[in-house]
N, C-alpha and C positions, 0 to 999 in steps of 0.2 A: 504494500500500500504506500503510495507516495505521501510525503509529509504534508502535502498541501491539504489533506483531508482534516488536519488538526484545525481547530477553531483559531482564528487570529486573536491576538491579545486585544480584548475589547476595552474601550475607554470606560472608566468608572461612570456610573450613571450620576446625573446631577444630584439625585436624592442622597447618595452615599458620600458625596464630597462635602467637606466642611463648608459651612456658610461663610462667604466672604464678609469681612467686617467693613462694610462700605461706609458706615457712619464715621469711622475714624478718619476718613479722608477729608471730611469737612468739619470735624469736631475741633474746637479750640483747645489749646493746651489746658485751660482750666477745666473743660469738660472731661478731657482725658484723665486729668489728675483726680477729679471727683469720682470718675468711674473706677479708677484704679484703687482709690481709697475705699470705695464701697465694696469692691471685689475682695480686697484684703480683709476688711472688717467681717465680711461674710465667711471667709475662709479661716479667719483667726478670731474666734470669739474673745470678748474682753477677759482679761485675767481676773481670777477670783478676788485678788486683792485690790482691784480697781485700776491697776496700771497707772498711766499718766493722765487719765481723763479727769 
């Protein structure tokens, strides 16, 4: 059997590709900073002793 019977490598479907972060292209540095701080706060809950808040 010739190798041509093998399926060609298909491009990943758009549904499986990560969603492009288009908002970052137009976001201001302040918006990016606020977003990063919110992401960090969500990923790292406040310390039990209160931290520096």
